[in-house]
GUDOMI-331248 format. One record per residue: residue number from 0; x, y, z of N, C-alpha, C in turn. Coordinates in pm, 1 decimal. Atoms other than C-alpha are relative to their C-alpha. Example, Ala and Ser with C-alpha at 12.3 -4.5 7.8 and 13.67 -1.06 7.14 Angstrom:
residues 2
<rec><resi>0</resi><n_X>89.0</n_X><n_Y>-119.0</n_Y><n_Z>0.0</n_Z><ca_X>1230.0</ca_X><ca_Y>-450.0</ca_Y><ca_Z>780.0</ca_Z><c_X>90.0</c_X><c_Y>120.0</c_Y><c_Z>0.0</c_Z></rec>
<rec><resi>1</resi><n_X>-82.0</n_X><n_Y>-119.0</n_Y><n_Z>-6.0</n_Z><ca_X>1367.0</ca_X><ca_Y>-106.0</ca_Y><ca_Z>714.0</ca_Z><c_X>-77.0</c_X><c_Y>109.0</c_Y><c_Z>73.0</c_Z></rec>
This chain:
residues 82
<rec><resi>0</resi><n_X>-52.0</n_X><n_Y>15.5</n_Y><n_Z>131.5</n_Z><ca_X>2986.2</ca_X><ca_Y>53.6</ca_Y><ca_Z>-4012.7</ca_Z><c_X>103.9</c_X><c_Y>-110.4</c_Y><c_Z>-5.9</c_Z></rec>
<rec><resi>1</resi><n_X>-104.6</n_X><n_Y>99.3</n_Y><n_Z>21.7</n_Z><ca_X>3255.8</ca_X><ca_Y>-167.5</ca_Y><ca_Z>-4155.3</ca_Z><c_X>123.7</c_X><c_Y>33.7</c_Y><c_Z>82.5</c_Z></rec>
<rec><resi>2</resi><n_X>-120.3</n_X><n_Y>-15.1</n_Y><n_Z>-81.5</n_Z><ca_X>3578.9</ca_X><ca_Y>-221.9</ca_Y><ca_Z>-3958.6</ca_Z><c_X>120.9</c_X><c_Y>-34.7</c_Y><c_Z>-84.8</c_Z></rec>
<rec><resi>3</resi><n_X>-124.0</n_X><n_Y>26.6</n_Y><n_Z>71.8</n_Z><ca_X>3922.3</ca_X><ca_Y>-194.7</ca_Y><ca_Z>-4119.1</ca_Z><c_X>78.2</c_X><c_Y>-106.3</c_Y><c_Z>76.7</c_Z></rec>
<rec><resi>4</resi><n_X>-72.1</n_X><n_Y>108.0</n_Y><n_Z>-67.5</n_Z><ca_X>4105.4</ca_X><ca_Y>-520.4</ca_Y><ca_Z>-4040.8</ca_Z><c_X>139.1</c_X><c_Y>-23.7</c_Y><c_Z>-58.5</c_Z></rec>
<rec><resi>5</resi><n_X>-132.2</n_X><n_Y>17.0</n_Y><n_Z>60.7</n_Z><ca_X>4402.3</ca_X><ca_Y>-519.5</ca_Y><ca_Z>-4284.0</ca_Z><c_X>14.4</c_X><c_Y>96.0</c_Y><c_Z>-117.1</c_Z></rec>
<rec><resi>6</resi><n_X>-28.2</n_X><n_Y>-90.5</n_Y><n_Z>111.1</n_Z><ca_X>4570.2</ca_X><ca_Y>-305.9</ca_Y><ca_Z>-4547.3</ca_Z><c_X>140.9</c_X><c_Y>-23.0</c_Y><c_Z>-50.6</c_Z></rec>
<rec><resi>7</resi><n_X>-135.4</n_X><n_Y>8.0</n_Y><n_Z>53.1</n_Z><ca_X>4870.8</ca_X><ca_Y>-290.3</ca_Y><ca_Z>-4774.0</ca_Z><c_X>80.0</c_X><c_Y>119.1</c_Y><c_Z>49.8</c_Z></rec>
<rec><resi>8</resi><n_X>-92.8</n_X><n_Y>-105.8</n_Y><n_Z>-39.0</n_Z><ca_X>5173.8</ca_X><ca_Y>-89.2</ca_Y><ca_Z>-4668.0</ca_Z><c_X>136.8</c_X><c_Y>-34.2</c_Y><c_Z>-55.8</c_Z></rec>
<rec><resi>9</resi><n_X>-136.9</n_X><n_Y>16.9</n_Y><n_Z>48.0</n_Z><ca_X>5528.8</ca_X><ca_Y>-37.0</ca_Y><ca_Z>-4788.6</ca_Z><c_X>93.9</c_X><c_Y>31.6</c_Y><c_Z>115.1</c_Z></rec>
<rec><resi>10</resi><n_X>-103.8</n_X><n_Y>-19.0</n_Y><n_Z>-102.1</n_Z><ca_X>5823.9</ca_X><ca_Y>-74.9</ca_Y><ca_Z>-4550.2</ca_Z><c_X>132.4</c_X><c_Y>15.8</c_Y><c_Z>-72.6</c_Z></rec>
<rec><resi>11</resi><n_X>-129.9</n_X><n_Y>-23.1</n_Y><n_Z>60.7</n_Z><ca_X>6162.2</ca_X><ca_Y>69.5</ca_Y><ca_Z>-4649.9</ca_Z><c_X>106.3</c_X><c_Y>-30.0</c_Y><c_Z>104.5</c_Z></rec>
<rec><resi>12</resi><n_X>-109.6</n_X><n_Y>34.9</n_Y><n_Z>-89.9</n_Z><ca_X>6475.7</ca_X><ca_Y>-76.6</ca_Y><ca_Z>-4494.0</ca_Z><c_X>130.1</c_X><c_Y>12.6</c_Y><c_Z>-78.5</c_Z></rec>
<rec><resi>13</resi><n_X>-122.1</n_X><n_Y>-25.9</n_Y><n_Z>77.0</n_Z><ca_X>6799.1</ca_X><ca_Y>70.3</ca_Y><ca_Z>-4627.6</ca_Z><c_X>-33.2</c_X><c_Y>23.3</c_Y><c_Z>-145.5</c_Z></rec>
<rec><resi>14</resi><n_X>23.5</n_X><n_Y>-13.7</n_Y><n_Z>143.4</n_Z><ca_X>6803.4</ca_X><ca_Y>28.2</ca_Y><ca_Z>-5004.2</ca_Z><c_X>-110.5</c_X><c_Y>-93.3</c_Y><c_Z>-48.9</c_Z></rec>
<rec><resi>15</resi><n_X>104.3</n_X><n_Y>95.2</n_Y><n_Z>38.3</n_Z><ca_X>6528.5</ca_X><ca_Y>-236.0</ca_Y><ca_Z>-5000.0</ca_Z><c_X>-136.6</c_X><c_Y>49.1</c_Y><c_Z>44.8</c_Z></rec>
<rec><resi>16</resi><n_X>137.3</n_X><n_Y>-28.6</n_Y><n_Z>-40.9</n_Z><ca_X>6151.8</ca_X><ca_Y>-203.0</ca_Y><ca_Z>-4985.5</ca_Z><c_X>-84.2</c_X><c_Y>-124.6</c_Y><c_Z>-20.9</c_Z></rec>
<rec><resi>17</resi><n_X>91.2</n_X><n_Y>114.6</n_Y><n_Z>9.6</n_Z><ca_X>5868.6</ca_X><ca_Y>-449.3</ca_Y><ca_Z>-4939.8</ca_Z><c_X>-141.5</c_X><c_Y>49.5</c_Y><c_Z>23.4</c_Z></rec>
<rec><resi>18</resi><n_X>142.8</n_X><n_Y>-31.0</n_Y><n_Z>-18.1</n_Z><ca_X>5492.6</ca_X><ca_Y>-419.6</ca_Y><ca_Z>-4979.2</ca_Z><c_X>-70.0</c_X><c_Y>-127.2</c_Y><c_Z>43.0</c_Z></rec>
<rec><resi>19</resi><n_X>73.5</n_X><n_Y>117.4</n_Y><n_Z>-46.8</n_Z><ca_X>5266.2</ca_X><ca_Y>-650.8</ca_Y><ca_Z>-4786.8</ca_Z><c_X>-130.5</c_X><c_Y>41.2</c_Y><c_Z>65.2</c_Z></rec>
<rec><resi>20</resi><n_X>125.5</n_X><n_Y>-18.7</n_Y><n_Z>-71.8</n_Z><ca_X>4923.1</ca_X><ca_Y>-689.8</ca_Y><ca_Z>-4634.9</ca_Z><c_X>31.1</c_X><c_Y>-14.1</c_Y><c_Z>147.9</c_Z></rec>
<rec><resi>21</resi><n_X>-25.3</n_X><n_Y>6.0</n_Y><n_Z>-143.6</n_Z><ca_X>4931.9</ca_X><ca_Y>-616.2</ca_Y><ca_Z>-4262.4</ca_Z><c_X>-131.4</c_X><c_Y>16.1</c_Y><c_Z>76.6</c_Z></rec>
<rec><resi>22</resi><n_X>119.9</n_X><n_Y>-15.8</n_Y><n_Z>-83.6</n_Z><ca_X>4665.4</ca_X><ca_Y>-657.5</ca_Y><ca_Z>-3991.8</ca_Z><c_X>-6.7</c_X><c_Y>142.4</c_Y><c_Z>53.9</c_Z></rec>
<rec><resi>23</resi><n_X>12.9</n_X><n_Y>-141.0</n_Y><n_Z>-37.7</n_Z><ca_X>4526.9</ca_X><ca_Y>-315.1</ca_Y><ca_Z>-3897.9</ca_Z><c_X>-108.1</c_X><c_Y>25.0</c_Y><c_Z>105.0</c_Z></rec>
<rec><resi>24</resi><n_X>108.4</n_X><n_Y>-18.4</n_Y><n_Z>-97.4</n_Z><ca_X>4256.4</ca_X><ca_Y>-375.2</ca_Y><ca_Z>-3633.9</ca_Z><c_X>36.3</c_X><c_Y>95.6</c_Y><c_Z>111.9</c_Z></rec>
<rec><resi>25</resi><n_X>-41.7</n_X><n_Y>-80.8</n_Y><n_Z>-115.6</n_Z><ca_X>4459.6</ca_X><ca_Y>-202.1</ca_Y><ca_Z>-3361.9</ca_Z><c_X>62.7</c_X><c_Y>132.4</c_Y><c_Z>-40.1</c_Z></rec>
<rec><resi>26</resi><n_X>-63.2</n_X><n_Y>-123.1</n_Y><n_Z>46.9</n_Z><ca_X>4587.7</ca_X><ca_Y>85.0</ca_Y><ca_Z>-3576.8</ca_Z><c_X>-84.2</c_X><c_Y>122.0</c_Y><c_Z>36.8</c_Z></rec>
<rec><resi>27</resi><n_X>64.4</n_X><n_Y>-129.0</n_Y><n_Z>-19.2</n_Z><ca_X>4505.9</ca_X><ca_Y>440.7</ca_Y><ca_Z>-3478.5</ca_Z><c_X>-9.1</c_X><c_Y>73.1</c_Y><c_Z>-133.4</c_Z></rec>
<rec><resi>28</resi><n_X>22.1</n_X><n_Y>-76.7</n_Y><n_Z>122.9</n_Z><ca_X>4407.7</ca_X><ca_Y>703.4</ca_Y><ca_Z>-3733.9</ca_Z><c_X>131.2</c_X><c_Y>36.1</c_Y><c_Z>-68.9</c_Z></rec>
<rec><resi>29</resi><n_X>-125.9</n_X><n_Y>-44.3</n_Y><n_Z>60.4</n_Z><ca_X>4761.9</ca_X><ca_Y>837.2</ca_Y><ca_Z>-3788.8</ca_Z><c_X>75.7</c_X><c_Y>-114.4</c_Y><c_Z>-65.3</c_Z></rec>
<rec><resi>30</resi><n_X>-69.7</n_X><n_Y>115.7</n_Y><n_Z>56.7</n_Z><ca_X>4907.7</ca_X><ca_Y>491.5</ca_Y><ca_Z>-3848.6</ca_Z><c_X>-68.5</c_X><c_Y>-48.2</c_Y><c_Z>-127.8</c_Z></rec>
<rec><resi>31</resi><n_X>74.4</n_X><n_Y>37.3</n_Y><n_Z>121.9</n_Z><ca_X>4631.7</ca_X><ca_Y>409.6</ca_Y><ca_Z>-4100.6</ca_Z><c_X>34.2</c_X><c_Y>96.2</c_Y><c_Z>-113.4</c_Z></rec>
<rec><resi>32</resi><n_X>-30.4</n_X><n_Y>-100.1</n_Y><n_Z>103.5</n_Z><ca_X>4696.1</ca_X><ca_Y>734.7</ca_Y><ca_Z>-4288.1</ca_Z><c_X>142.6</c_X><c_Y>-18.3</c_Y><c_Z>-51.7</c_Z></rec>
<rec><resi>33</resi><n_X>-138.7</n_X><n_Y>21.2</n_Y><n_Z>42.3</n_Z><ca_X>5072.6</ca_X><ca_Y>671.7</ca_Y><ca_Z>-4291.8</ca_Z><c_X>14.4</c_X><c_Y>-127.0</c_Y><c_Z>-83.3</c_Z></rec>
<rec><resi>34</resi><n_X>-6.4</n_X><n_Y>124.7</n_Y><n_Z>77.1</n_Z><ca_X>5024.5</ca_X><ca_Y>312.8</ca_Y><ca_Z>-4413.4</ca_Z><c_X>-58.7</c_X><c_Y>20.3</c_Y><c_Z>-139.4</c_Z></rec>
<rec><resi>35</resi><n_X>59.3</n_X><n_Y>-29.3</n_Y><n_Z>131.2</n_Z><ca_X>4794.9</ca_X><ca_Y>431.8</ca_Y><ca_Z>-4692.4</ca_Z><c_X>98.3</c_X><c_Y>80.3</c_Y><c_Z>-84.3</c_Z></rec>
<rec><resi>36</resi><n_X>-94.4</n_X><n_Y>-85.4</n_Y><n_Z>71.9</n_Z><ca_X>5047.6</ca_X><ca_Y>700.1</ca_Y><ca_Z>-4788.6</ca_Z><c_X>126.0</c_X><c_Y>-72.0</c_Y><c_Z>-44.6</c_Z></rec>
<rec><resi>37</resi><n_X>-121.1</n_X><n_Y>73.7</n_Y><n_Z>37.4</n_Z><ca_X>5329.0</ca_X><ca_Y>443.2</ca_Y><ca_Z>-4804.8</ca_Z><c_X>-14.9</c_X><c_Y>-74.2</c_Y><c_Z>-132.2</c_Z></rec>
<rec><resi>38</resi><n_X>26.4</n_X><n_Y>67.5</n_Y><n_Z>128.5</n_Z><ca_X>5165.2</ca_X><ca_Y>280.4</ca_Y><ca_Z>-5111.2</ca_Z><c_X>21.2</c_X><c_Y>100.2</c_Y><c_Z>-113.6</c_Z></rec>
<rec><resi>39</resi><n_X>-33.7</n_X><n_Y>-107.7</n_Y><n_Z>92.4</n_Z><ca_X>5342.7</ca_X><ca_Y>531.5</ca_Y><ca_Z>-5334.7</ca_Z><c_X>39.2</c_X><c_Y>-55.7</c_Y><c_Z>-137.1</c_Z></rec>
<rec><resi>40</resi><n_X>-34.3</n_X><n_Y>41.5</n_Y><n_Z>137.2</n_Z><ca_X>5389.9</ca_X><ca_Y>513.6</ca_Y><ca_Z>-5711.7</ca_Z><c_X>148.4</c_X><c_Y>-27.6</c_Y><c_Z>-16.8</c_Z></rec>
<rec><resi>41</resi><n_X>-144.1</n_X><n_Y>22.0</n_Y><n_Z>15.6</n_Z><ca_X>5767.6</ca_X><ca_Y>535.6</ca_Y><ca_Z>-5667.8</ca_Z><c_X>41.6</c_X><c_Y>-141.0</c_Y><c_Z>42.2</c_Z></rec>
<rec><resi>42</resi><n_X>-25.1</n_X><n_Y>139.2</n_Y><n_Z>-38.6</n_Z><ca_X>5748.4</ca_X><ca_Y>184.3</ca_Y><ca_Z>-5515.4</ca_Z><c_X>-79.4</c_X><c_Y>-96.5</c_Y><c_Z>-89.1</c_Z></rec>
<rec><resi>43</resi><n_X>73.9</n_X><n_Y>84.5</n_Y><n_Z>93.0</n_Z><ca_X>5539.4</ca_X><ca_Y>56.0</ca_Y><ca_Z>-5805.8</ca_Z><c_X>-143.9</c_X><c_Y>-25.3</c_Y><c_Z>41.2</c_Z></rec>
<rec><resi>44</resi><n_X>137.2</n_X><n_Y>19.4</n_Y><n_Z>-49.3</n_Z><ca_X>5209.0</ca_X><ca_Y>87.9</ca_Y><ca_Z>-5620.4</ca_Z><c_X>-93.8</c_X><c_Y>95.5</c_Y><c_Z>-72.8</c_Z></rec>
<rec><resi>45</resi><n_X>101.2</n_X><n_Y>-85.9</n_Y><n_Z>61.6</n_Z><ca_X>4908.6</ca_X><ca_Y>214.3</ca_Y><ca_Z>-5811.0</ca_Z><c_X>-135.8</c_X><c_Y>-20.6</c_Y><c_Z>66.2</c_Z></rec>
<rec><resi>46</resi><n_X>124.4</n_X><n_Y>19.6</n_Y><n_Z>-74.9</n_Z><ca_X>4651.2</ca_X><ca_Y>110.4</ca_Y><ca_Z>-5550.8</ca_Z><c_X>31.7</c_X><c_Y>-22.6</c_Y><c_Z>147.4</c_Z></rec>
<rec><resi>47</resi><n_X>-6.9</n_X><n_Y>37.2</n_Y><n_Z>-141.4</n_Z><ca_X>4588.0</ca_X><ca_Y>49.8</ca_Y><ca_Z>-5181.5</ca_Z><c_X>-107.1</c_X><c_Y>-106.3</c_Y><c_Z>19.8</c_Z></rec>
<rec><resi>48</resi><n_X>97.3</n_X><n_Y>106.6</n_Y><n_Z>-24.4</n_Z><ca_X>4420.0</ca_X><ca_Y>-272.2</ca_Y><ca_Z>-5074.1</ca_Z><c_X>-43.3</c_X><c_Y>6.8</c_Y><c_Z>146.1</c_Z></rec>
<rec><resi>49</resi><n_X>57.9</n_X><n_Y>-3.4</n_Y><n_Z>-133.9</n_Z><ca_X>4189.1</ca_X><ca_Y>-246.7</ca_Y><ca_Z>-4773.2</ca_Z><c_X>-86.2</c_X><c_Y>-123.9</c_Y><c_Z>18.6</c_Z></rec>
<rec><resi>50</resi><n_X>84.3</n_X><n_Y>114.2</n_Y><n_Z>-33.8</n_Z><ca_X>4028.9</ca_X><ca_Y>-548.1</ca_Y><ca_Z>-4606.5</ca_Z><c_X>-89.4</c_X><c_Y>45.4</c_Y><c_Z>116.4</c_Z></rec>
<rec><resi>51</resi><n_X>94.2</n_X><n_Y>-44.8</n_Y><n_Z>-102.7</n_Z><ca_X>3715.1</ca_X><ca_Y>-470.1</ca_Y><ca_Z>-4406.4</ca_Z><c_X>-87.4</c_X><c_Y>-116.0</c_Y><c_Z>47.0</c_Z></rec>
<rec><resi>52</resi><n_X>90.4</n_X><n_Y>99.0</n_Y><n_Z>-60.0</n_Z><ca_X>3491.6</ca_X><ca_Y>-670.0</ca_Y><ca_Z>-4177.1</ca_Z><c_X>-134.8</c_X><c_Y>68.0</c_Y><c_Z>21.0</c_Z></rec>
<rec><resi>53</resi><n_X>133.8</n_X><n_Y>-54.1</n_Y><n_Z>-18.4</n_Z><ca_X>3118.2</ca_X><ca_Y>-612.5</ca_Y><ca_Z>-4178.0</ca_Z><c_X>-63.1</c_X><c_Y>-66.8</c_Y><c_Z>122.3</c_Z></rec>
<rec><resi>54</resi><n_X>60.3</n_X><n_Y>57.2</n_Y><n_Z>-120.8</n_Z><ca_X>2987.1</ca_X><ca_Y>-662.6</ca_Y><ca_Z>-3822.8</ca_Z><c_X>-143.1</c_X><c_Y>-47.7</c_Y><c_Z>-27.6</c_Z></rec>
<rec><resi>55</resi><n_X>132.3</n_X><n_Y>57.5</n_Y><n_Z>21.4</n_Z><ca_X>2678.6</ca_X><ca_Y>-880.9</ca_Y><ca_Z>-3814.6</ca_Z><c_X>-3.3</c_X><c_Y>-98.1</c_Y><c_Z>-115.8</c_Z></rec>
<rec><resi>56</resi><n_X>-7.5</n_X><n_Y>92.1</n_Y><n_Z>113.2</n_Z><ca_X>2777.4</ca_X><ca_Y>-1059.3</ca_Y><ca_Z>-4135.6</ca_Z><c_X>123.1</c_X><c_Y>-88.7</c_Y><c_Z>8.5</c_Z></rec>
<rec><resi>57</resi><n_X>-124.9</n_X><n_Y>75.9</n_Y><n_Z>-10.3</n_Z><ca_X>3135.7</ca_X><ca_Y>-1168.1</ca_Y><ca_Z>-4066.5</ca_Z><c_X>14.6</c_X><c_Y>-53.8</c_Y><c_Z>142.0</c_Z></rec>
<rec><resi>58</resi><n_X>-31.4</n_X><n_Y>58.0</n_Y><n_Z>-130.3</n_Z><ca_X>3243.8</ca_X><ca_Y>-1396.1</ca_Y><ca_Z>-3783.9</ca_Z><c_X>135.0</c_X><c_Y>57.9</c_Y><c_Z>41.6</c_Z></rec>
<rec><resi>59</resi><n_X>-120.4</n_X><n_Y>-71.8</n_Y><n_Z>-40.4</n_Z><ca_X>3498.4</ca_X><ca_Y>-1175.5</ca_Y><ca_Z>-3604.8</ca_Z><c_X>112.3</c_X><c_Y>-94.6</c_Y><c_Z>42.4</c_Z></rec>
<rec><resi>60</resi><n_X>-101.4</n_X><n_Y>96.8</n_Y><n_Z>-42.5</n_Z><ca_X>3677.8</ca_X><ca_Y>-1475.4</ca_Y><ca_Z>-3455.0</ca_Z><c_X>66.2</c_X><c_Y>-67.4</c_Y><c_Z>-120.2</c_Z></rec>
<rec><resi>61</resi><n_X>-54.4</n_X><n_Y>61.4</n_Y><n_Z>121.8</n_Z><ca_X>3717.1</ca_X><ca_Y>-1640.4</ca_Y><ca_Z>-3795.4</ca_Z><c_X>86.8</c_X><c_Y>99.3</c_Y><c_Z>-77.5</c_Z></rec>
<rec><resi>62</resi><n_X>-80.4</n_X><n_Y>-102.3</n_Y><n_Z>66.5</n_Z><ca_X>3841.9</ca_X><ca_Y>-1313.8</ca_Y><ca_Z>-3944.8</ca_Z><c_X>134.3</c_X><c_Y>12.2</c_Y><c_Z>71.1</c_Z></rec>
<rec><resi>63</resi><n_X>-123.7</n_X><n_Y>-6.5</n_Y><n_Z>-77.5</n_Z><ca_X>4098.6</ca_X><ca_Y>-1296.1</ca_Y><ca_Z>-3663.1</ca_Z><c_X>92.9</c_X><c_Y>-115.5</c_Y><c_Z>-30.3</c_Z></rec>
<rec><resi>64</resi><n_X>-81.6</n_X><n_Y>117.0</n_Y><n_Z>35.0</n_Z><ca_X>4217.8</ca_X><ca_Y>-1648.4</ca_Y><ca_Z>-3740.9</ca_Z><c_X>60.0</c_X><c_Y>16.1</c_Y><c_Z>-139.3</c_Z></rec>
<rec><resi>65</resi><n_X>-47.9</n_X><n_Y>-22.5</n_Y><n_Z>136.0</n_Z><ca_X>4246.1</ca_X><ca_Y>-1559.4</ca_Y><ca_Z>-4110.4</ca_Z><c_X>113.5</c_X><c_Y>102.4</c_Y><c_Z>-1.3</c_Z></rec>
<rec><resi>66</resi><n_X>-100.6</n_X><n_Y>-105.8</n_Y><n_Z>-2.3</n_Z><ca_X>4447.6</ca_X><ca_Y>-1246.1</ca_Y><ca_Z>-4028.7</ca_Z><c_X>132.9</c_X><c_Y>-45.7</c_Y><c_Z>59.1</c_Z></rec>
<rec><resi>67</resi><n_X>-125.4</n_X><n_Y>51.5</n_Y><n_Z>-56.0</n_Z><ca_X>4706.2</ca_X><ca_Y>-1451.7</ca_Y><ca_Z>-3838.3</ca_Z><c_X>100.3</c_X><c_Y>-30.6</c_Y><c_Z>-110.9</c_Z></rec>
<rec><resi>68</resi><n_X>-87.5</n_X><n_Y>26.6</n_Y><n_Z>114.5</n_Z><ca_X>4844.5</ca_X><ca_Y>-1546.9</ca_Y><ca_Z>-4181.2</ca_Z><c_X>82.8</c_X><c_Y>122.7</c_Y><c_Z>-36.5</c_Z></rec>
<rec><resi>69</resi><n_X>-65.8</n_X><n_Y>-124.8</n_Y><n_Z>39.8</n_Z><ca_X>4936.9</ca_X><ca_Y>-1180.7</ca_Y><ca_Z>-4240.6</ca_Z><c_X>82.8</c_X><c_Y>61.8</c_Y><c_Z>112.4</c_Z></rec>
<rec><resi>70</resi><n_X>-72.7</n_X><n_Y>-54.6</n_Y><n_Z>-114.3</n_Z><ca_X>5087.7</ca_X><ca_Y>-1121.7</ca_Y><ca_Z>-3895.4</ca_Z><c_X>150.5</c_X><c_Y>-11.9</c_Y><c_Z>-25.1</c_Z></rec>
<rec><resi>71</resi><n_X>-144.0</n_X><n_Y>6.5</n_Y><n_Z>26.3</n_Z><ca_X>5454.6</ca_X><ca_Y>-1026.7</ca_Y><ca_Z>-3940.0</ca_Z><c_X>73.7</c_X><c_Y>-72.3</c_Y><c_Z>112.6</c_Z></rec>
<rec><resi>72</resi><n_X>-80.8</n_X><n_Y>62.7</n_Y><n_Z>-105.1</n_Z><ca_X>5721.2</ca_X><ca_Y>-1226.2</ca_Y><ca_Z>-3754.0</ca_Z><c_X>49.7</c_X><c_Y>106.0</c_Y><c_Z>98.4</c_Z></rec>
<rec><resi>73</resi><n_X>-38.0</n_X><n_Y>-96.7</n_Y><n_Z>-103.9</n_Z><ca_X>5830.8</ca_X><ca_Y>-1062.7</ca_Y><ca_Z>-3428.4</ca_Z><c_X>139.7</c_X><c_Y>57.7</c_Y><c_Z>-19.9</c_Z></rec>
<rec><resi>74</resi><n_X>-137.6</n_X><n_Y>-47.2</n_Y><n_Z>19.2</n_Z><ca_X>6191.5</ca_X><ca_Y>-1022.7</ca_Y><ca_Z>-3547.3</ca_Z><c_X>18.0</c_X><c_Y>81.0</c_Y><c_Z>-128.0</c_Z></rec>
<rec><resi>75</resi><n_X>-10.5</n_X><n_Y>-81.5</n_Y><n_Z>121.9</n_Z><ca_X>6113.9</ca_X><ca_Y>-797.2</ca_Y><ca_Z>-3846.2</ca_Z><c_X>-42.8</c_X><c_Y>142.3</c_Y><c_Z>28.3</c_Z></rec>
<rec><resi>76</resi><n_X>44.1</n_X><n_Y>-138.6</n_Y><n_Z>-16.7</n_Z><ca_X>6068.1</ca_X><ca_Y>-422.0</ca_Y><ca_Z>-3887.7</ca_Z><c_X>-151.3</c_X><c_Y>17.0</c_Y><c_Z>-18.5</c_Z></rec>
<rec><resi>77</resi><n_X>144.2</n_X><n_Y>-8.6</n_Y><n_Z>22.4</n_Z><ca_X>5706.1</ca_X><ca_Y>-499.7</ca_Y><ca_Z>-3983.3</ca_Z><c_X>-78.8</c_X><c_Y>-8.3</c_Y><c_Z>129.7</c_Z></rec>
<rec><resi>78</resi><n_X>71.9</n_X><n_Y>12.9</n_Y><n_Z>-126.4</n_Z><ca_X>5613.8</ca_X><ca_Y>-574.4</ca_Y><ca_Z>-3621.6</ca_Z><c_X>-12.7</c_X><c_Y>139.0</c_Y><c_Z>60.4</c_Z></rec>
<rec><resi>79</resi><n_X>22.9</n_X><n_Y>-137.2</n_Y><n_Z>-46.0</n_Z><ca_X>5458.8</ca_X><ca_Y>-246.8</ca_Y><ca_Z>-3513.5</ca_Z><c_X>-44.1</c_X><c_Y>2.8</c_Y><c_Z>145.4</c_Z></rec>
<rec><resi>80</resi><n_X>40.3</n_X><n_Y>-12.5</n_Y><n_Z>-140.3</n_Z><ca_X>5420.3</ca_X><ca_Y>-133.2</ca_Y><ca_Z>-3153.4</ca_Z><c_X>-135.9</c_X><c_Y>67.6</c_Y><c_Z>12.3</c_Z></rec>
<rec><resi>81</resi><n_X>136.9</n_X><n_Y>-56.4</n_Y><n_Z>-12.3</n_Z><ca_X>5041.3</ca_X><ca_Y>-83.5</ca_Y><ca_Z>-3145.5</ca_Z><c_X>-68.1</c_X><c_Y>-53.5</c_Y><c_Z>123.1</c_Z></rec>
C-alpha cells in the first residue's frame, strides 16, 4: 500500500505554538497518532495533511529529496529522536 512520508503536526513551546509539515517516514505508530492528535481545533486546525508515496509510481529517491525541504533544523524542538 501507500507509505506515509510526511504530515502536519503542532509543536507547543511555552506560550507559542507552530504547525508545520514534518517528514514521517521513520515514525512509529504512536508518534504518528500523537502527531495527528496535535492538529487540534484549539490551535486553529480543522484538518490534518498527510503526504503519501505510492510505491511503483513514485520515485522514492526523488520523494526523499523533496522531503529535505521539510526537515527541521537540528537546533529546534521539531527535531525528533526517531
